C-alpha positions in Angstrom: -3.1 -4.9 19.0 -6.1 -4.9 16.6 -4.4 -4.2 13.3 -2.3 -2.0 11.2 -2.3 1.4 9.4 -0.8 2.2 6.1 0.7 5.7 6.0 1.9 7.8 3.1 -0.3 6.0 0.6 -1.4 9.3 -1.0 1.1 11.1 -3.4 0.2 14.5 -2.0 0.9 13.3 1.6 4.2 11.7 0.4 5.2 15.0 -1.0 4.3 16.8 2.3 6.5 14.4 4.3 9.2 14.1 1.7 9.0 10.3 1.5 8.2 8.3 -1.7 6.8 5.1 -0.3 4.2 3.9 2.2 5.0 3.1 5.8 3.2 0.9 8.3 2.0 1.5 11.9 0.2 -0.5 14.5 -3.4 0.0 15.7 -4.5 -0.8 19.3 -8.0 -1.4 20.7 -8.4 1.9 22.6 -7.5 3.9 19.5 -10.8 2.9 17.8 -13.9 4.9 18.6 -17.5 4.4 17.5 -19.2 6.5 14.9 -20.4 10.0 16.0 -17.9 10.0 18.9 -17.2 13.3 20.7 -13.5 13.8 21.0 -11.5 16.6 22.7 -10.3 19.0 20.1 -6.9 18.9 21.8 -6.7 15.1 22.0 -3.0 15.1 21.2 0.1 17.3 21.1 -0.4 18.1 17.5 -3.8 16.7 16.5 -5.1 16.5 12.9 -7.8 14.5 11.2 -8.2 13.0 7.7 -10.6 11.0 5.6 -9.6 7.4 5.7 -11.1 3.9 5.2 -10.9 0.7 7.2 -10.8 -2.8 5.8 -11.5 -5.8 8.1 -9.7 -9.0 7.4 -12.0 -12.0 6.8 -9.7 -14.8 5.6 -6.1 -13.9 6.6 -4.5 -16.8 4.9 -6.2 -15.9 1.6 -5.3 -12.3 2.0 -1.6 -13.0 2.7 -1.5 -14.9 -0.7 -3.6 -12.3 -2.6 -2.0 -10.7 -5.7 -4.8 -8.6 -7.2 -7.2 -6.1 -5.8 -10.1 -8.5 -6.4 -8.4 -11.3 -4.5 -7.8 -8.8 -1.7 -11.5 -7.8 -1.6 -12.6 -11.4 -1.6 -10.4 -12.0 1.5 -12.0 -9.1 3.4 -14.9 -9.4 5.8 -16.0 -5.8 5.2 -15.0 -2.3 4.4 -16.0 0.5 6.7 -15.9 4.3 6.7 -13.2 5.8 9.0 -11.9 9.2 10.1 -8.4 8.9 11.4 -7.3 11.2 14.2 -3.5 11.2 14.1 -1.1 13.1 16.4 1.9 14.5 14.6 3.5 14.9 18.0 6.6 16.8 17.0 6.9 20.6 17.3 5.7 22.3 14.1 9.2 23.6 13.5 10.4 20.0 13.0 10.2 19.0 9.4 8.5 15.6 9.5 9.6 12.9 7.1 9.1 9.1 6.8 11.6 8.1 9.5 10.2 10.6 12.0 6.7 9.3 11.3 7.9 5.7 11.8 9.4 6.7 15.1 5.9 7.8 16.4 4.0 4.7 15.0 3.0 6.6 11.9 1.2 9.2 14.1 -1.5 6.7 15.1 -3.5 8.0 18.0 -7.3 7.7 17.5 -9.9 7.0 14.8 -13.7 7.0 14.5 -15.1 3.9 12.8 -18.2 4.0 10.8 -20.6 1.3 9.7 -19.8 -1.5 7.2 -20.3 -0.4 3.6 -22.3 -3.1 1.6 -19.9 -4.0 -1.2 -19.9 -7.4 -2.9 -16.5 -8.9 -3.8 -16.7 -8.3 -7.6 -14.7 -6.5 -10.2 -17.4 -3.9 -10.4 -16.7 -3.1 -6.7 -13.0 -2.9 -7.3 -13.7 -0.3 -9.9 -16.1 1.6 -7.6 -13.4 1.8 -4.9 -11.0 3.5 -7.3 -13.7 5.8 -8.7 -15.4 6.8 -5.5 -15.5 10.4 -4.4 -14.7 11.6 -0.9 -16.2 14.7 0.7 -15.2 16.2 4.1 -17.8 18.7 5.3 -18.5 20.5 8.6 -21.8 21.0 10.5 -22.8 23.9 8.3 -22.4 21.8 5.1 -19.2 23.8 4.1 -16.9 21.7 2.0 -13.5 21.3 3.8 -11.9 18.9 1.4 -12.3 16.3 -1.3 -10.6 13.2 -2.6 -11.1 10.1 -4.7 -10.4 6.4 -4.2 -7.5 6.4 -6.7 -5.7 8.9 -4.5 -4.6 5.9 -2.3 -2.1 3.8 -4.3 -4.6 4.1 -7.3 -7.1 1.9 -5.4 -7.6 1.5 -1.6 -7.3 -2.3 -2.1 -3.7 -1.8 -3.2 -3.1 -0.5 0.3 -4.6 -3.7 1.7 -2.2 -5.7 -0.6 0.8 -3.4 0.5 0.1 -4.1 4.2 0.0 -7.8 3.6 3.2 -7.7 1.5 5.1 -5.5 4.1 4.2 -8.0 6.8 5.2 -11.0 4.6 8.6 -9.4 4.0 9.2 -9.4 7.7 8.0 -13.0 8.3 4.8 -11.8 9.9 1.1 -12.5 9.0 -2.3 -10.9 9.3 -5.0 -12.5 11.5 -8.7 -12.9 10.9 -10.5 -9.8 12.2 -7.5 -7.5 11.9 -8.3 -3.8 11.1 -6.4 -2.2 8.3 -6.4 1.6 8.0 -5.7 2.4 4.3 -4.4 5.9 4.3 -5.4 9.5 3.4 -8.1 10.5 1.0 -7.9 14.1 2.0 -5.5 16.7 3.4 -4.8 16.8 7.1 -6.9 19.2 9.0 -6.5 20.6 12.6 -9.6 20.0 14.7 -11.7 23.1 15.6 -13.4 23.3 18.9 -17.1 22.8 18.6 -17.0 21.5 15.0 -18.7 18.4 13.7 -17.0 16.8 10.7 -18.5 14.3 8.4 -16.8 12.2 5.7 -18.9 11.0 2.8 -18.0 8.2 0.4 -19.9 8.7 -2.8 -20.3 6.1 -5.6 -20.1 2.9 -3.6 -23.7 2.6 -2.5 -27.0 4.2 -3.6 -26.9 6.5 -0.6 -23.4 7.8 0.4 -21.8 6.1 3.4 -20.9 8.6 6.2 -18.9 8.7 9.4 -18.9 11.7 11.8 -16.9 13.1 14.7 -17.5 16.1 16.9 -14.6 18.0 18.5 -15.3 19.5 21.9 
């Protein structure tokens, strides 16, 4: 196990799955792929992809005690771009909800991890994370979807705090180096054979951070 994912942190995704609170899944080492990976378009029974973000725990003790987004950011080693590649598993005729997603580990299957995003642990950075814009584009530059940082529990750092709190409530704790997938900043898209998808994070750094996956 290398960390956790927060699911249903976006109100639009909660509405889709008819569940009004986040849920938590587990990440394993072989799920995490490097930036610019080539992945089979049919990598799962019901594959989809989404714009996400990964936080890496720096000081787990500090993070488990964090109460504010700034305290959470100060306890992180880094934040990285991330395209999650979930597998919804069930037949499309099944109406998925929170309990169904929990039963399949919140659909965790694969994900493509980008480079660290230089972001100092300041209140300004906290604000930038809430205000950042997300773009999902294909290899032609066509816009597939958009989002913003506040789509995920009003600030991605609130998803970090939620994961820590959900573990604390079960008598568990984070470890230094744990990976934390923070949830959806976009709709869920089915992979298209031969397409290359890039997710851009605009407003955090002078040049937008990016992460890319190709479906083959």
